[in-house]
C-alpha positions as CSV (number, residue, x, y, z in Angstrom):
1,Y,127.6,106.0,104.3
2,P,129.0,105.7,100.7
3,R,130.4,102.3,99.8
4,G,131.7,101.8,96.2
5,K,128.8,102.3,93.8
6,G,126.2,102.2,96.5
7,G,126.1,102.9,100.2
8,L,124.7,101.9,103.6
9,F,121.6,103.4,105.1
10,L,121.5,103.2,108.9
11,N,118.0,103.0,110.2
12,Q,117.8,103.9,113.9
13,L,114.0,104.0,114.1
14,K,112.9,101.5,116.7
15,F,110.0,99.3,115.7
16,D,108.8,97.9,119.0
17,A,106.1,95.2,118.8
18,G,105.2,96.1,122.4
19,D,104.6,99.8,121.7
20,P,101.5,100.8,123.7
21,N,100.4,103.0,120.9
22,P,100.0,101.1,117.6
23,A,99.8,104.4,115.7
24,N,103.5,105.0,116.4
25,I,104.4,102.0,114.3
26,E,102.4,103.3,111.3
27,K,104.0,106.8,111.7
28,K,107.5,105.3,111.7
29,S,106.6,103.1,108.7
30,R,105.6,106.2,106.7
31,L,108.7,108.1,107.7
32,L,110.9,105.2,106.6
33,A,109.0,104.9,103.3
34,T,109.7,108.6,102.6
35,F,113.4,108.2,103.3
36,L,113.6,105.2,100.9
37,S,111.6,107.1,98.2
38,N,113.9,110.1,98.4
39,M,116.9,107.8,98.1
40,G,115.5,106.4,94.9
41,V,114.8,102.9,96.2
42,G,113.4,100.8,93.3
43,S,114.2,100.7,89.7
44,R,112.5,100.5,86.3
45,E,112.8,96.7,86.4
46,A,111.7,96.3,90.0
47,P,109.7,99.3,91.2
48,V,108.8,99.8,94.8
49,V,105.3,101.0,95.6
50,L,105.3,103.1,98.8
51,P,101.8,103.7,100.1
52,G,101.0,107.4,100.4
53,V,104.3,108.3,98.6
54,N,104.6,107.3,95.0
55,A,101.4,105.5,94.0
56,E,98.2,106.3,92.1
57,Y,95.2,104.4,93.3
58,T,91.9,103.2,91.9
59,T,89.4,101.7,94.3
60,V,87.4,98.6,93.3
61,D,83.6,98.8,93.8
62,L,82.5,95.6,95.6
63,N,78.8,96.5,95.9
64,R,77.6,93.7,93.5
65,W,79.6,91.1,95.4
66,N,79.0,92.0,99.0
67,N,77.0,89.4,100.8
68,V,77.1,90.2,104.5
69,Y,76.0,93.1,106.7
70,I,78.7,94.5,109.0
71,R,76.2,96.1,111.3
72,N,74.2,93.6,113.3
73,R,70.5,93.9,112.5
74,E,67.5,92.7,114.6
75,G,66.2,89.4,113.4
76,Q,69.3,88.5,111.4
77,R,72.5,86.6,112.4
78,D,75.3,88.6,113.8
79,L,78.3,89.4,111.6
80,F,80.4,86.6,113.2
81,G,77.8,85.2,115.7
82,D,79.5,86.7,118.7
83,G,77.3,89.8,119.2
84,L,79.9,92.3,118.0
85,D,80.0,94.2,114.7
86,L,81.6,97.1,112.8
87,R,78.8,99.6,113.3
88,H,81.2,102.5,113.9
89,L,83.2,101.9,110.7
90,V,82.5,104.9,108.4
91,A,81.5,104.0,104.9
92,G,82.6,105.7,101.7
93,E,86.0,106.2,100.2
94,R,88.6,106.6,103.1
95,Y,92.2,105.9,103.7
96,Y,93.4,102.9,105.7
97,A,97.2,102.5,106.2
98,D,97.7,105.3,103.6
99,V,95.7,103.5,101.0
100,P,92.2,104.6,99.8
101,F,89.5,102.0,99.9
102,L,85.8,102.3,98.9
103,L,83.5,100.8,101.5
104,T,79.9,100.4,100.2
105,D,77.7,103.2,101.5
106,Y,73.9,103.4,101.4
107,A,71.6,106.4,101.4
108,T,68.2,105.0,102.3
109,A,68.2,101.3,103.2
110,P,70.9,99.0,104.7
111,V,72.9,97.0,102.2
112,P,75.6,94.3,102.6
113,Q,79.0,95.9,103.0
114,G,81.4,93.0,103.0
115,I,82.2,89.7,101.4
116,L,82.2,86.6,103.6
117,G,82.9,83.3,102.1
118,E,83.4,83.2,98.3
119,A,82.9,85.5,95.3
120,A,83.7,85.3,91.6
121,G,84.2,87.7,88.8
122,I,85.0,90.9,90.8
123,E,85.6,93.4,88.1
124,V,89.0,95.2,88.0
125,A,89.7,95.8,84.3
126,K,93.0,97.7,84.9
127,P,96.8,97.0,84.9
128,A,98.4,97.2,88.4
129,D,101.8,97.2,90.0
130,M,100.2,96.3,93.3
131,L,96.9,95.2,94.8
132,Y,95.8,96.1,98.3
133,F,93.2,94.3,100.3
134,L,91.3,95.5,103.4
135,H,90.2,92.5,105.3
136,A,89.8,90.9,108.7
137,A,89.3,87.4,110.0
138,Q,87.1,85.7,112.6
139,V,89.7,83.2,114.1
140,A,88.6,79.9,115.5
141,R,92.1,78.5,116.1
142,P,95.0,81.0,116.2
143,A,98.3,80.3,114.4
144,G,101.0,79.0,116.7
145,G,104.8,79.4,116.3
146,E,105.9,79.5,112.7
147,E,102.7,78.1,111.1
148,R,100.8,80.2,108.7
149,P,97.4,78.6,107.9
150,E,95.9,79.6,104.6
151,V,92.4,80.8,105.4
152,A,91.5,82.2,101.9
153,T,92.8,82.7,98.4
154,Y,92.5,85.7,96.1
155,V,92.6,84.5,92.4
156,V,93.9,87.2,90.1
157,R,92.6,86.7,86.5
158,Y,94.4,88.5,83.7
159,A,93.0,89.7,80.4
160,D,95.3,87.2,78.5
161,G,93.5,84.3,80.2
162,S,96.2,83.5,82.8
163,S,95.7,83.6,86.5
164,V,97.7,83.8,89.8
165,E,96.7,82.7,93.3
166,V,97.4,85.0,96.2
167,P,97.1,83.2,99.6
168,V,95.8,84.9,102.7
169,R,97.6,83.4,105.7
170,L,96.7,83.8,109.3
171,G,99.5,85.6,111.1
172,E,101.0,86.9,107.8
173,E,98.3,88.9,105.9
174,V,95.5,88.9,108.4
175,G,94.8,88.4,112.1
176,H,91.8,88.1,114.4
177,W,89.3,90.9,114.1
178,Q,89.0,91.4,117.9
179,Q,92.2,92.1,119.8
180,K,93.2,93.7,123.1
181,S,96.4,95.1,121.8
182,P,96.4,95.2,118.0
183,L,99.8,94.5,116.3
184,P,100.9,94.7,112.7
185,L,101.8,91.6,110.8
186,P,104.6,90.8,108.3
187,N,102.3,91.6,105.3
188,G,99.4,93.1,107.2
189,R,99.5,96.8,108.3
190,I,96.9,97.9,110.8
191,G,94.4,99.8,108.6
192,W,91.8,100.5,111.3
193,A,91.6,99.8,115.0
194,V,89.0,101.9,116.8
195,P,87.5,101.1,120.2
196,Y,83.7,100.7,120.4
197,P,82.0,103.9,121.5
198,G,81.0,103.5,125.2
199,A,82.5,100.0,125.1
200,G,81.5,99.2,128.6
201,T,82.5,95.5,129.2
202,V,84.0,95.0,125.8
203,D,87.7,94.9,126.4
204,T,88.8,94.2,122.7
205,V,89.2,96.5,119.7
206,P,88.0,95.6,116.2
207,V,90.9,95.4,113.8
208,L,91.1,95.6,110.0
209,Y,94.3,94.8,108.2
210,V,95.7,96.1,104.9
211,S,97.8,93.6,103.0
212,Q,99.6,94.2,99.7
213,W,100.5,92.0,96.7
214,Q,103.1,92.8,94.1
215,N,101.8,91.9,90.6
216,P,104.3,89.8,88.6
217,K,102.6,91.0,85.3
218,P,102.1,94.7,85.7
219,Q,101.8,95.3,81.9
220,V,98.8,92.9,81.5
221,P,95.5,94.2,82.6
222,I,93.8,92.4,85.5
223,A,90.3,91.4,84.3
224,S,88.8,90.2,87.6
225,L,89.3,88.7,91.0
226,D,87.9,85.7,92.7
227,L,87.7,85.0,96.4
228,R,88.0,81.4,97.4
229,K,88.0,79.6,100.7
230,G,91.5,78.5,101.8
231,K,93.0,75.1,102.6
232,D,92.6,75.8,106.3
233,L,89.2,77.3,106.3
234,D,88.4,75.6,109.7
235,R,91.0,77.9,111.3
236,A,89.3,81.2,110.4
237,R,86.8,83.0,108.1
238,L,87.9,86.0,106.0
239,L,85.8,89.2,105.7
240,V,86.8,91.4,102.7
241,L,85.8,95.0,102.9
242,G,87.9,96.7,100.1
243,V,90.2,96.1,97.2
244,T,92.4,98.8,95.6
245,V,94.6,98.9,92.5
246,A,97.9,100.8,92.7
247,K,100.2,102.0,89.8
248,I,103.6,103.6,90.2
249,R,103.4,107.4,89.7
250,Q,105.6,108.3,86.7
């Protein structure tokens, strides 16, 4: 509906948090993203990155910083100590919520495939309009009401020596890694939610979230990333499986 120099866009797609099929929410999100892109949403001063539509991606190799096995191994502690793991998560470069991530693969012997706890100096060495994170959390005390406990922090370090902290909040960017009915979050799209093969008595589904962060300094290369424990680390532990850099496609 034209209105002066602009117009109104009426979105009649229904986003129902109670949708029995979480994939419907992702499909509607992609459809809406395509509509907005075709309408020219975004500008030279404030570009909008639309996953799967107008972005060029570079995956970050986390192999040197991974410190935890995502498949439980005999004689070693379980991933989160609850007997469950991510054994059916396929490694390699794959898309989650329309964003490619590189999950460490191995050819001969098992290797750690995730970061649990802290890590420093994760090499990026690229400018970025947006960063995407593939992660999950083992939640001890869920967030209630409007509270958003900070369970971890990504520290973005630029080539010019400056840095920015990116909080990871429970109920905002990440949720519990085991859910009966996985739901998206305000800044956490469902990247992967696949039931265990032959689940038997397991009535939950493992869930990985994809959160995004818009870079306030897109012209300055990002040198590296750090992962730090958050202020409310007693509420949950963060597992990081992938990081991806995105640039607006010109």
